[in-house]
ChimeraX commands (.cxc) that place a marker at each C-alpha (Angstrom):
marker #1 position -5.77,2.38,-41.38 radius 0.5
marker #1 position -2.13,1.35,-40.94 radius 0.5
marker #1 position 0.71,1.17,-43.47 radius 0.5
marker #1 position 0.02,-2.55,-43.73 radius 0.5
marker #1 position -3.52,-1.76,-44.88 radius 0.5
marker #1 position -2.49,0.71,-47.58 radius 0.5
marker #1 position -2.81,-0.53,-51.18 radius 0.5
marker #1 position 0.49,-2.06,-52.29 radius 0.5
marker #1 position 2.12,-0.57,-55.39 radius 0.5
marker #1 position 3.11,-3.22,-57.92 radius 0.5
marker #1 position 5.96,-3.07,-60.42 radius 0.5
marker #1 position 4.63,-2.52,-63.96 radius 0.5
marker #1 position 4.39,-5.71,-65.99 radius 0.5
marker #1 position 7.10,-6.36,-68.57 radius 0.5
marker #1 position 6.03,-5.85,-72.17 radius 0.5
marker #1 position 8.83,-8.03,-73.56 radius 0.5
marker #1 position 10.53,-11.22,-72.40 radius 0.5
marker #1 position 14.22,-10.81,-71.62 radius 0.5
marker #1 position 16.59,-13.56,-70.52 radius 0.5
marker #1 position 20.31,-14.24,-70.54 radius 0.5
marker #1 position 20.16,-16.06,-73.88 radius 0.5
marker #1 position 18.54,-13.05,-75.56 radius 0.5
marker #1 position 21.12,-10.64,-74.12 radius 0.5
marker #1 position 23.97,-12.91,-75.20 radius 0.5
marker #1 position 22.44,-13.08,-78.69 radius 0.5
marker #1 position 22.29,-9.27,-78.91 radius 0.5
marker #1 position 25.90,-8.90,-77.81 radius 0.5
marker #1 position 27.14,-11.54,-80.25 radius 0.5
marker #1 position 25.29,-9.83,-83.10 radius 0.5
marker #1 position 26.07,-6.19,-82.29 radius 0.5
marker #1 position 28.95,-5.91,-79.80 radius 0.5
marker #1 position 31.28,-8.78,-80.56 radius 0.5
marker #1 position 34.20,-6.96,-78.94 radius 0.5
marker #1 position 32.66,-7.97,-75.59 radius 0.5
marker #1 position 31.30,-11.38,-76.61 radius 0.5
marker #1 position 33.90,-13.23,-74.53 radius 0.5
marker #1 position 33.01,-11.50,-71.29 radius 0.5
marker #1 position 30.91,-13.32,-68.65 radius 0.5
marker #1 position 27.24,-12.29,-68.64 radius 0.5
marker #1 position 25.18,-12.47,-65.45 radius 0.5
marker #1 position 21.72,-11.24,-64.47 radius 0.5
marker #1 position 21.87,-8.34,-62.00 radius 0.5
marker #1 position 18.45,-6.76,-61.42 radius 0.5
marker #1 position 14.95,-5.99,-62.67 radius 0.5
marker #1 position 13.75,-2.41,-62.29 radius 0.5
marker #1 position 10.49,-0.72,-63.13 radius 0.5
marker #1 position 11.86,0.21,-66.56 radius 0.5
marker #1 position 14.89,-1.96,-67.36 radius 0.5
marker #1 position 16.44,-5.39,-67.00 radius 0.5
marker #1 position 20.11,-5.09,-66.06 radius 0.5
marker #1 position 22.90,-7.59,-66.75 radius 0.5
marker #1 position 26.53,-7.47,-65.70 radius 0.5
marker #1 position 28.94,-7.82,-68.61 radius 0.5
marker #1 position 32.40,-8.76,-67.41 radius 0.5
marker #1 position 33.89,-6.75,-64.56 radius 0.5
marker #1 position 33.30,-3.22,-65.77 radius 0.5
marker #1 position 30.16,-3.06,-67.92 radius 0.5
marker #1 position 26.37,-3.17,-67.58 radius 0.5
marker #1 position 23.73,-3.93,-70.18 radius 0.5
marker #1 position 20.45,-2.02,-69.62 radius 0.5
marker #1 position 17.52,-3.29,-71.66 radius 0.5
marker #1 position 14.05,-1.68,-71.62 radius 0.5
marker #1 position 11.31,-4.05,-70.43 radius 0.5
marker #1 position 8.50,-1.73,-71.56 radius 0.5
marker #1 position 7.96,0.95,-74.20 radius 0.5
marker #1 position 8.18,3.86,-71.75 radius 0.5
marker #1 position 11.74,2.84,-70.92 radius 0.5
marker #1 position 12.65,3.06,-74.60 radius 0.5
marker #1 position 11.80,6.78,-74.50 radius 0.5
marker #1 position 13.79,7.17,-71.28 radius 0.5
marker #1 position 16.79,5.49,-72.89 radius 0.5
marker #1 position 16.71,7.89,-75.82 radius 0.5
marker #1 position 16.60,10.84,-73.40 radius 0.5
marker #1 position 19.55,9.53,-71.38 radius 0.5
marker #1 position 21.68,8.91,-74.46 radius 0.5
marker #1 position 20.98,12.39,-75.79 radius 0.5
marker #1 position 21.52,14.36,-72.58 radius 0.5
marker #1 position 23.89,12.48,-70.26 radius 0.5
marker #1 position 27.00,13.40,-72.29 radius 0.5
marker #1 position 25.97,17.08,-72.02 radius 0.5
marker #1 position 25.29,16.72,-68.29 radius 0.5
marker #1 position 28.67,15.10,-67.76 radius 0.5
marker #1 position 30.35,17.95,-69.65 radius 0.5
marker #1 position 28.43,20.63,-67.73 radius 0.5
marker #1 position 28.94,19.11,-64.27 radius 0.5
marker #1 position 32.29,17.32,-64.53 radius 0.5
marker #1 position 30.62,14.23,-63.02 radius 0.5
marker #1 position 30.60,10.66,-64.27 radius 0.5
marker #1 position 26.88,10.11,-64.87 radius 0.5
marker #1 position 26.76,6.73,-66.60 radius 0.5
marker #1 position 26.55,7.76,-70.24 radius 0.5
marker #1 position 26.34,4.83,-72.66 radius 0.5
marker #1 position 29.55,3.51,-74.17 radius 0.5
marker #1 position 27.57,1.49,-76.74 radius 0.5
marker #1 position 24.04,1.79,-78.14 radius 0.5
marker #1 position 22.35,-1.40,-79.29 radius 0.5
marker #1 position 19.64,-1.55,-81.93 radius 0.5
marker #1 position 16.37,-3.53,-82.08 radius 0.5
marker #1 position 16.57,-7.03,-83.51 radius 0.5
marker #1 position 14.14,-9.59,-84.84 radius 0.5
marker #1 position 13.73,-10.91,-81.27 radius 0.5
marker #1 position 13.86,-7.66,-79.32 radius 0.5
marker #1 position 11.98,-4.45,-80.23 radius 0.5
marker #1 position 13.92,-1.75,-78.35 radius 0.5
marker #1 position 17.27,-0.01,-78.36 radius 0.5
marker #1 position 19.50,-0.77,-75.36 radius 0.5
marker #1 position 22.61,0.63,-73.69 radius 0.5
marker #1 position 25.92,-0.73,-72.48 radius 0.5
marker #1 position 27.33,1.46,-69.70 radius 0.5
marker #1 position 30.19,1.45,-67.23 radius 0.5
marker #1 position 29.58,-0.55,-64.07 radius 0.5
marker #1 position 29.79,1.40,-60.80 radius 0.5
marker #1 position 31.19,-0.90,-58.10 radius 0.5
marker #1 position 29.52,-0.85,-54.72 radius 0.5
marker #1 position 26.15,-1.52,-53.10 radius 0.5
marker #1 position 22.81,0.25,-52.99 radius 0.5
marker #1 position 22.58,2.71,-50.11 radius 0.5
marker #1 position 19.05,1.40,-49.57 radius 0.5
marker #1 position 20.60,-1.69,-48.00 radius 0.5
marker #1 position 22.04,0.46,-45.20 radius 0.5
marker #1 position 20.33,1.91,-42.15 radius 0.5
marker #1 position 19.66,5.62,-41.93 radius 0.5
marker #1 position 22.48,6.29,-39.46 radius 0.5
marker #1 position 24.91,4.39,-41.70 radius 0.5
marker #1 position 23.87,6.56,-44.63 radius 0.5
marker #1 position 24.71,9.70,-42.64 radius 0.5
marker #1 position 28.41,9.10,-43.34 radius 0.5
marker #1 position 28.14,10.11,-47.00 radius 0.5
marker #1 position 25.89,13.18,-46.45 radius 0.5
marker #1 position 28.66,15.76,-47.21 radius 0.5
marker #1 position 29.69,13.95,-50.40 radius 0.5
marker #1 position 26.05,13.56,-51.46 radius 0.5
marker #1 position 25.27,17.27,-51.18 radius 0.5
marker #1 position 28.54,18.15,-52.95 radius 0.5
marker #1 position 27.48,15.83,-55.78 radius 0.5
marker #1 position 24.14,17.67,-56.04 radius 0.5
marker #1 position 25.89,21.05,-55.94 radius 0.5
marker #1 position 28.02,19.98,-58.90 radius 0.5
marker #1 position 25.05,18.46,-60.72 radius 0.5
marker #1 position 22.66,21.38,-60.26 radius 0.5
marker #1 position 24.25,23.74,-62.75 radius 0.5
marker #1 position 22.13,25.84,-65.13 radius 0.5
marker #1 position 20.49,23.67,-67.78 radius 0.5
marker #1 position 20.16,24.65,-71.44 radius 0.5
marker #1 position 16.83,26.05,-72.64 radius 0.5
marker #1 position 15.95,22.86,-74.52 radius 0.5
marker #1 position 16.75,20.50,-71.62 radius 0.5
marker #1 position 13.97,18.02,-70.86 radius 0.5
marker #1 position 11.24,19.04,-68.40 radius 0.5
marker #1 position 9.05,16.84,-66.24 radius 0.5
marker #1 position 5.42,16.98,-65.14 radius 0.5
marker #1 position 6.24,15.34,-61.79 radius 0.5
marker #1 position 9.86,16.30,-60.97 radius 0.5
marker #1 position 11.32,19.78,-60.63 radius 0.5
marker #1 position 8.03,21.42,-61.64 radius 0.5
marker #1 position 5.92,23.87,-59.66 radius 0.5
marker #1 position 4.26,22.07,-56.77 radius 0.5
marker #1 position 0.85,23.31,-57.89 radius 0.5
marker #1 position 1.22,21.02,-60.90 radius 0.5
marker #1 position 1.14,17.95,-58.64 radius 0.5
marker #1 position -1.27,19.32,-56.03 radius 0.5
marker #1 position -4.29,17.22,-56.98 radius 0.5
marker #1 position -2.40,13.93,-56.97 radius 0.5
marker #1 position -0.62,14.80,-53.72 radius 0.5
marker #1 position -3.90,15.51,-51.93 radius 0.5
marker #1 position -5.23,12.16,-53.13 radius 0.5
marker #1 position -2.15,10.45,-51.67 radius 0.5
marker #1 position -2.54,12.29,-48.37 radius 0.5
marker #1 position -6.13,11.05,-48.15 radius 0.5
marker #1 position -4.82,7.47,-48.40 radius 0.5
marker #1 position -2.39,7.81,-45.49 radius 0.5
marker #1 position -3.14,6.32,-42.07 radius 0.5
marker #1 position -5.49,8.73,-40.27 radius 0.5
marker #1 position -2.90,9.72,-37.66 radius 0.5
marker #1 position -0.61,11.09,-40.40 radius 0.5
marker #1 position -3.06,13.04,-42.53 radius 0.5
marker #1 position -3.18,16.30,-40.58 radius 0.5
marker #1 position 0.60,16.58,-40.37 radius 0.5
marker #1 position 0.99,15.72,-44.05 radius 0.5
marker #1 position -1.63,18.30,-44.99 radius 0.5
marker #1 position 0.23,20.96,-42.99 radius 0.5
marker #1 position 3.57,20.21,-44.67 radius 0.5
marker #1 position 1.96,20.26,-48.09 radius 0.5
marker #1 position 0.12,23.55,-47.50 radius 0.5
marker #1 position 3.34,25.18,-46.29 radius 0.5
marker #1 position 5.20,24.03,-49.39 radius 0.5
marker #1 position 2.46,25.44,-51.65 radius 0.5
marker #1 position 2.50,28.76,-49.79 radius 0.5
marker #1 position 6.28,29.10,-50.13 radius 0.5
marker #1 position 7.61,31.43,-52.79 radius 0.5
marker #1 position 7.97,29.61,-56.11 radius 0.5
marker #1 position 11.42,29.00,-57.57 radius 0.5
marker #1 position 12.45,31.97,-59.68 radius 0.5
marker #1 position 15.99,31.07,-60.67 radius 0.5
marker #1 position 17.25,29.50,-63.89 radius 0.5
marker #1 position 16.20,25.87,-64.45 radius 0.5
marker #1 position 18.86,23.60,-62.96 radius 0.5
marker #1 position 19.94,20.15,-64.04 radius 0.5
marker #1 position 18.25,17.59,-61.77 radius 0.5
marker #1 position 18.83,13.89,-61.29 radius 0.5
marker #1 position 15.09,13.61,-60.70 radius 0.5
marker #1 position 15.13,10.50,-58.51 radius 0.5
marker #1 position 18.23,10.50,-56.24 radius 0.5
marker #1 position 16.79,8.17,-53.61 radius 0.5
marker #1 position 18.97,5.69,-51.65 radius 0.5
marker #1 position 18.36,2.83,-54.11 radius 0.5
marker #1 position 19.82,4.99,-56.91 radius 0.5
marker #1 position 22.83,5.81,-54.73 radius 0.5
marker #1 position 25.85,3.51,-54.92 radius 0.5
marker #1 position 28.26,3.41,-52.00 radius 0.5
marker #1 position 31.30,1.47,-50.90 radius 0.5
marker #1 position 32.36,0.82,-47.33 radius 0.5
marker #1 position 35.83,1.78,-46.13 radius 0.5
marker #1 position 36.72,0.71,-42.58 radius 0.5
marker #1 position 33.01,0.17,-42.00 radius 0.5
marker #1 position 32.09,3.68,-43.15 radius 0.5
marker #1 position 29.89,4.30,-46.19 radius 0.5
marker #1 position 31.43,6.41,-48.95 radius 0.5
marker #1 position 29.56,7.72,-51.99 radius 0.5
marker #1 position 30.54,6.22,-55.34 radius 0.5
marker #1 position 27.93,7.74,-57.66 radius 0.5
marker #1 position 24.28,8.31,-58.39 radius 0.5
marker #1 position 22.85,5.99,-61.03 radius 0.5
marker #1 position 19.67,5.67,-63.13 radius 0.5
marker #1 position 19.12,9.10,-64.65 radius 0.5
marker #1 position 15.79,8.08,-66.18 radius 0.5
marker #1 position 14.05,11.06,-64.54 radius 0.5
marker #1 position 16.74,13.52,-65.65 radius 0.5
marker #1 position 15.18,16.95,-66.17 radius 0.5
marker #1 position 15.61,20.67,-65.58 radius 0.5
marker #1 position 13.76,22.68,-62.96 radius 0.5
marker #1 position 13.60,23.58,-59.28 radius 0.5
marker #1 position 16.49,22.04,-57.27 radius 0.5
marker #1 position 14.16,21.69,-54.26 radius 0.5
marker #1 position 12.88,18.59,-56.04 radius 0.5
marker #1 position 16.21,16.76,-55.62 radius 0.5
marker #1 position 16.83,18.24,-52.17 radius 0.5
marker #1 position 13.65,16.60,-50.92 radius 0.5
marker #1 position 15.49,13.28,-51.05 radius 0.5
marker #1 position 17.68,14.40,-48.12 radius 0.5
marker #1 position 14.81,13.40,-45.83 radius 0.5
marker #1 position 14.90,9.89,-47.30 radius 0.5
marker #1 position 18.65,9.48,-46.88 radius 0.5
marker #1 position 19.72,11.01,-43.57 radius 0.5
marker #1 position 18.94,11.68,-39.93 radius 0.5
marker #1 position 18.20,15.23,-38.78 radius 0.5
marker #1 position 21.64,16.69,-38.00 radius 0.5
marker #1 position 23.47,15.50,-41.18 radius 0.5
marker #1 position 20.42,16.52,-43.22 radius 0.5
marker #1 position 20.42,20.04,-41.77 radius 0.5
marker #1 position 24.17,20.33,-42.29 radius 0.5
marker #1 position 23.71,19.29,-45.91 radius 0.5
marker #1 position 21.00,21.91,-46.43 radius 0.5
marker #1 position 23.22,24.59,-44.90 radius 0.5
marker #1 position 26.07,23.48,-47.19 radius 0.5
marker #1 position 23.62,24.14,-50.05 radius 0.5
marker #1 position 22.87,27.56,-48.47 radius 0.5
marker #1 position 19.34,26.55,-47.48 radius 0.5
marker #1 position 18.40,27.64,-43.95 radius 0.5
marker #1 position 15.32,26.88,-41.87 radius 0.5
marker #1 position 12.26,28.84,-42.96 radius 0.5
marker #1 position 13.55,29.50,-46.47 radius 0.5
marker #1 position 11.17,28.89,-49.36 radius 0.5
marker #1 position 13.60,26.41,-50.90 radius 0.5
marker #1 position 13.54,24.33,-47.72 radius 0.5
marker #1 position 9.74,24.42,-47.46 radius 0.5
marker #1 position 9.41,23.30,-51.07 radius 0.5
marker #1 position 12.03,20.59,-50.54 radius 0.5
marker #1 position 10.06,19.28,-47.55 radius 0.5
marker #1 position 6.94,19.16,-49.73 radius 0.5
marker #1 position 8.87,17.09,-52.28 radius 0.5
marker #1 position 10.12,14.86,-49.44 radius 0.5
marker #1 position 6.52,14.19,-48.45 radius 0.5
marker #1 position 5.65,13.26,-52.03 radius 0.5
marker #1 position 8.60,10.87,-52.34 radius 0.5
marker #1 position 7.77,9.24,-49.02 radius 0.5
marker #1 position 4.14,8.72,-50.03 radius 0.5
marker #1 position 5.16,7.35,-53.43 radius 0.5
marker #1 position 7.44,4.73,-51.90 radius 0.5
marker #1 position 5.66,3.86,-48.63 radius 0.5
marker #1 position 3.13,1.55,-50.37 radius 0.5
marker #1 position 5.88,-0.60,-51.92 radius 0.5
marker #1 position 5.94,-4.17,-50.66 radius 0.5
marker #1 position 7.68,-5.37,-47.51 radius 0.5
marker #1 position 10.51,-6.92,-49.57 radius 0.5
marker #1 position 11.26,-3.65,-51.38 radius 0.5
marker #1 position 13.96,-1.63,-49.57 radius 0.5
marker #1 position 12.45,1.63,-50.80 radius 0.5
marker #1 position 9.13,0.72,-49.23 radius 0.5
marker #1 position 10.76,0.53,-45.81 radius 0.5
marker #1 position 12.62,3.80,-46.42 radius 0.5
marker #1 position 9.42,5.52,-47.55 radius 0.5
marker #1 position 7.52,4.44,-44.44 radius 0.5
marker #1 position 10.41,5.47,-42.21 radius 0.5
marker #1 position 10.59,8.85,-43.97 radius 0.5
marker #1 position 6.92,9.49,-43.30 radius 0.5
marker #1 position 7.57,8.86,-39.63 radius 0.5
marker #1 position 10.51,11.30,-39.73 radius 0.5
marker #1 position 8.44,14.00,-41.44 radius 0.5
marker #1 position 5.26,13.49,-39.43 radius 0.5
marker #1 position 6.54,12.72,-35.96 radius 0.5
marker #1 position 4.51,14.57,-33.27 radius 0.5
marker link #1:1,2 radius 0.2
marker link #1:2,3 radius 0.2
marker link #1:3,4 radius 0.2
marker link #1:4,5 radius 0.2
marker link #1:5,6 radius 0.2
marker link #1:6,7 radius 0.2
marker link #1:7,8 radius 0.2
marker link #1:8,9 radius 0.2
marker link #1:9,10 radius 0.2
marker link #1:10,11 radius 0.2
marker link #1:11,12 radius 0.2
marker link #1:12,13 radius 0.2
marker link #1:13,14 radius 0.2
marker link #1:14,15 radius 0.2
marker link #1:15,16 radius 0.2
marker link #1:16,17 radius 0.2
marker link #1:17,18 radius 0.2
marker link #1:18,19 radius 0.2
marker link #1:19,20 radius 0.2
marker link #1:20,21 radius 0.2
marker link #1:21,22 radius 0.2
marker link #1:22,23 radius 0.2
marker link #1:23,24 radius 0.2
marker link #1:24,25 radius 0.2
marker link #1:25,26 radius 0.2
marker link #1:26,27 radius 0.2
marker link #1:27,28 radius 0.2
marker link #1:28,29 radius 0.2
marker link #1:29,30 radius 0.2
marker link #1:30,31 radius 0.2
marker link #1:31,32 radius 0.2
marker link #1:32,33 radius 0.2
marker link #1:33,34 radius 0.2
marker link #1:34,35 radius 0.2
marker link #1:35,36 radius 0.2
marker link #1:36,37 radius 0.2
marker link #1:37,38 radius 0.2
marker link #1:38,39 radius 0.2
marker link #1:39,40 radius 0.2
marker link #1:40,41 radius 0.2
marker link #1:41,42 radius 0.2
marker link #1:42,43 radius 0.2
marker link #1:43,44 radius 0.2
marker link #1:44,45 radius 0.2
marker link #1:45,46 radius 0.2
marker link #1:46,47 radius 0.2
marker link #1:47,48 radius 0.2
marker link #1:48,49 radius 0.2
marker link #1:49,50 radius 0.2
marker link #1:50,51 radius 0.2
marker link #1:51,52 radius 0.2
marker link #1:52,53 radius 0.2
marker link #1:53,54 radius 0.2
marker link #1:54,55 radius 0.2
marker link #1:55,56 radius 0.2
marker link #1:56,57 radius 0.2
marker link #1:57,58 radius 0.2
marker link #1:58,59 radius 0.2
marker link #1:59,60 radius 0.2
marker link #1:60,61 radius 0.2
marker link #1:61,62 radius 0.2
marker link #1:62,63 radius 0.2
marker link #1:63,64 radius 0.2
marker link #1:64,65 radius 0.2
marker link #1:65,66 radius 0.2
marker link #1:66,67 radius 0.2
marker link #1:67,68 radius 0.2
marker link #1:68,69 radius 0.2
marker link #1:69,70 radius 0.2
marker link #1:70,71 radius 0.2
marker link #1:71,72 radius 0.2
marker link #1:72,73 radius 0.2
marker link #1:73,74 radius 0.2
marker link #1:74,75 radius 0.2
marker link #1:75,76 radius 0.2
marker link #1:76,77 radius 0.2
marker link #1:77,78 radius 0.2
marker link #1:78,79 radius 0.2
marker link #1:79,80 radius 0.2
marker link #1:80,81 radius 0.2
marker link #1:81,82 radius 0.2
marker link #1:82,83 radius 0.2
marker link #1:83,84 radius 0.2
marker link #1:84,85 radius 0.2
marker link #1:85,86 radius 0.2
marker link #1:86,87 radius 0.2
marker link #1:87,88 radius 0.2
marker link #1:88,89 radius 0.2
marker link #1:89,90 radius 0.2
marker link #1:90,91 radius 0.2
marker link #1:91,92 radius 0.2
marker link #1:92,93 radius 0.2
marker link #1:93,94 radius 0.2
marker link #1:94,95 radius 0.2
marker link #1:95,96 radius 0.2
marker link #1:96,97 radius 0.2
marker link #1:97,98 radius 0.2
marker link #1:98,99 radius 0.2
marker link #1:99,100 radius 0.2
marker link #1:100,101 radius 0.2
marker link #1:101,102 radius 0.2
marker link #1:102,103 radius 0.2
marker link #1:103,104 radius 0.2
marker link #1:104,105 radius 0.2
marker link #1:105,106 radius 0.2
marker link #1:106,107 radius 0.2
marker link #1:107,108 radius 0.2
marker link #1:108,109 radius 0.2
marker link #1:109,110 radius 0.2
marker link #1:110,111 radius 0.2
marker link #1:111,112 radius 0.2
marker link #1:112,113 radius 0.2
marker link #1:113,114 radius 0.2
marker link #1:114,115 radius 0.2
marker link #1:115,116 radius 0.2
marker link #1:116,117 radius 0.2
marker link #1:117,118 radius 0.2
marker link #1:118,119 radius 0.2
marker link #1:119,120 radius 0.2
marker link #1:120,121 radius 0.2
marker link #1:121,122 radius 0.2
marker link #1:122,123 radius 0.2
marker link #1:123,124 radius 0.2
marker link #1:124,125 radius 0.2
marker link #1:125,126 radius 0.2
marker link #1:126,127 radius 0.2
marker link #1:127,128 radius 0.2
marker link #1:128,129 radius 0.2
marker link #1:129,130 radius 0.2
marker link #1:130,131 radius 0.2
marker link #1:131,132 radius 0.2
marker link #1:132,133 radius 0.2
marker link #1:133,134 radius 0.2
marker link #1:134,135 radius 0.2
marker link #1:135,136 radius 0.2
marker link #1:136,137 radius 0.2
marker link #1:137,138 radius 0.2
marker link #1:138,139 radius 0.2
marker link #1:139,140 radius 0.2
marker link #1:140,141 radius 0.2
marker link #1:141,142 radius 0.2
marker link #1:142,143 radius 0.2
marker link #1:143,144 radius 0.2
marker link #1:144,145 radius 0.2
marker link #1:145,146 radius 0.2
marker link #1:146,147 radius 0.2
marker link #1:147,148 radius 0.2
marker link #1:148,149 radius 0.2
marker link #1:149,150 radius 0.2
marker link #1:150,151 radius 0.2
marker link #1:151,152 radius 0.2
marker link #1:152,153 radius 0.2
marker link #1:153,154 radius 0.2
marker link #1:154,155 radius 0.2
marker link #1:155,156 radius 0.2
marker link #1:156,157 radius 0.2
marker link #1:157,158 radius 0.2
marker link #1:158,159 radius 0.2
marker link #1:159,160 radius 0.2
marker link #1:160,161 radius 0.2
marker link #1:161,162 radius 0.2
marker link #1:162,163 radius 0.2
marker link #1:163,164 radius 0.2
marker link #1:164,165 radius 0.2
marker link #1:165,166 radius 0.2
marker link #1:166,167 radius 0.2
marker link #1:167,168 radius 0.2
marker link #1:168,169 radius 0.2
marker link #1:169,170 radius 0.2
marker link #1:170,171 radius 0.2
marker link #1:171,172 radius 0.2
marker link #1:172,173 radius 0.2
marker link #1:173,174 radius 0.2
marker link #1:174,175 radius 0.2
marker link #1:175,176 radius 0.2
marker link #1:176,177 radius 0.2
marker link #1:177,178 radius 0.2
marker link #1:178,179 radius 0.2
marker link #1:179,180 radius 0.2
marker link #1:180,181 radius 0.2
marker link #1:181,182 radius 0.2
marker link #1:182,183 radius 0.2
marker link #1:183,184 radius 0.2
marker link #1:184,185 radius 0.2
marker link #1:185,186 radius 0.2
marker link #1:186,187 radius 0.2
marker link #1:187,188 radius 0.2
marker link #1:188,189 radius 0.2
marker link #1:189,190 radius 0.2
marker link #1:190,191 radius 0.2
marker link #1:191,192 radius 0.2
marker link #1:192,193 radius 0.2
marker link #1:193,194 radius 0.2
marker link #1:194,195 radius 0.2
marker link #1:195,196 radius 0.2
marker link #1:196,197 radius 0.2
marker link #1:197,198 radius 0.2
marker link #1:198,199 radius 0.2
marker link #1:199,200 radius 0.2
marker link #1:200,201 radius 0.2
marker link #1:201,202 radius 0.2
marker link #1:202,203 radius 0.2
marker link #1:203,204 radius 0.2
marker link #1:204,205 radius 0.2
marker link #1:205,206 radius 0.2
marker link #1:206,207 radius 0.2
marker link #1:207,208 radius 0.2
marker link #1:208,209 radius 0.2
marker link #1:209,210 radius 0.2
marker link #1:210,211 radius 0.2
marker link #1:211,212 radius 0.2
marker link #1:212,213 radius 0.2
marker link #1:213,214 radius 0.2
marker link #1:214,215 radius 0.2
marker link #1:215,216 radius 0.2
marker link #1:216,217 radius 0.2
marker link #1:217,218 radius 0.2
marker link #1:218,219 radius 0.2
marker link #1:219,220 radius 0.2
marker link #1:220,221 radius 0.2
marker link #1:221,222 radius 0.2
marker link #1:222,223 radius 0.2
marker link #1:223,224 radius 0.2
marker link #1:224,225 radius 0.2
marker link #1:225,226 radius 0.2
marker link #1:226,227 radius 0.2
marker link #1:227,228 radius 0.2
marker link #1:228,229 radius 0.2
marker link #1:229,230 radius 0.2
marker link #1:230,231 radius 0.2
marker link #1:231,232 radius 0.2
marker link #1:232,233 radius 0.2
marker link #1:233,234 radius 0.2
marker link #1:234,235 radius 0.2
marker link #1:235,236 radius 0.2
marker link #1:236,237 radius 0.2
marker link #1:237,238 radius 0.2
marker link #1:238,239 radius 0.2
marker link #1:239,240 radius 0.2
marker link #1:240,241 radius 0.2
marker link #1:241,242 radius 0.2
marker link #1:242,243 radius 0.2
marker link #1:243,244 radius 0.2
marker link #1:244,245 radius 0.2
marker link #1:245,246 radius 0.2
marker link #1:246,247 radius 0.2
marker link #1:247,248 radius 0.2
marker link #1:248,249 radius 0.2
marker link #1:249,250 radius 0.2
marker link #1:250,251 radius 0.2
marker link #1:251,252 radius 0.2
marker link #1:252,253 radius 0.2
marker link #1:253,254 radius 0.2
marker link #1:254,255 radius 0.2
marker link #1:255,256 radius 0.2
marker link #1:256,257 radius 0.2
marker link #1:257,258 radius 0.2
marker link #1:258,259 radius 0.2
marker link #1:259,260 radius 0.2
marker link #1:260,261 radius 0.2
marker link #1:261,262 radius 0.2
marker link #1:262,263 radius 0.2
marker link #1:263,264 radius 0.2
marker link #1:264,265 radius 0.2
marker link #1:265,266 radius 0.2
marker link #1:266,267 radius 0.2
marker link #1:267,268 radius 0.2
marker link #1:268,269 radius 0.2
marker link #1:269,270 radius 0.2
marker link #1:270,271 radius 0.2
marker link #1:271,272 radius 0.2
marker link #1:272,273 radius 0.2
marker link #1:273,274 radius 0.2
marker link #1:274,275 radius 0.2
marker link #1:275,276 radius 0.2
marker link #1:276,277 radius 0.2
marker link #1:277,278 radius 0.2
marker link #1:278,279 radius 0.2
marker link #1:279,280 radius 0.2
marker link #1:280,281 radius 0.2
marker link #1:281,282 radius 0.2
marker link #1:282,283 radius 0.2
marker link #1:283,284 radius 0.2
marker link #1:284,285 radius 0.2
marker link #1:285,286 radius 0.2
marker link #1:286,287 radius 0.2
marker link #1:287,288 radius 0.2
marker link #1:288,289 radius 0.2
marker link #1:289,290 radius 0.2
marker link #1:290,291 radius 0.2
marker link #1:291,292 radius 0.2
marker link #1:292,293 radius 0.2
marker link #1:293,294 radius 0.2
marker link #1:294,295 radius 0.2
marker link #1:295,296 radius 0.2
marker link #1:296,297 radius 0.2
marker link #1:297,298 radius 0.2
marker link #1:298,299 radius 0.2
marker link #1:299,300 radius 0.2
marker link #1:300,301 radius 0.2
marker link #1:301,302 radius 0.2
view
């Protein structure tokens, strides 16, 4: 079996219909202070439809019920995360309510100028590796006791063992032994024993906004904190394998005080394998699909 023969993951179907007219209607009814700003469609994600409002705002509208719960979590916790970390993390500047034509709450947030790092090649992404790890160092402060937890991010790896083994069994045959070895090593590593840390949860290249200065990529911010949770920072560190080539990745780990052979590194590599397997089946037109397949090759090269 090759990557091309793997089952393709499809974006979940929308549970509501959202178009520009609906968004304009919601703004006119609830946020008239911005009614004169241009409104343009920007993107459709797994959870939200996103519209650009003027030059400096975004409207994020849930397209399914699960995203409504995510929105509530973000609006509750992002202000606290921003206060704890000193980072700009995209907290809502306005919260919209359901209407007769739309069943969910929605958020208006600040627009982060730049492009998705997923549109860049791996070597181009290397340029922002120091800034990326510094961002995570600032983000990964101790979280409060009642911070949200996740069953598939920042948790003990044993909690996702069954699903991970199923995913390994679906890989091309030439990759299965190497993937099994990485996964077993991550499970055998000492479990995280420190205080739960704030985690982005999903800091992959498509959630990373960059600008280019003199042809060099510079980090602007991480976006989409829908998987925000508290737990083991190895979960976020696993994304380093998706972003960077070997030398900048190792330098970033050392900057985080994670050396080769350390349990944190072994767990992070296990998370990297999971992220790569989650994204590799995405379609050919999805930039994360290409990054996931490339990351598997990086992790499982002979």
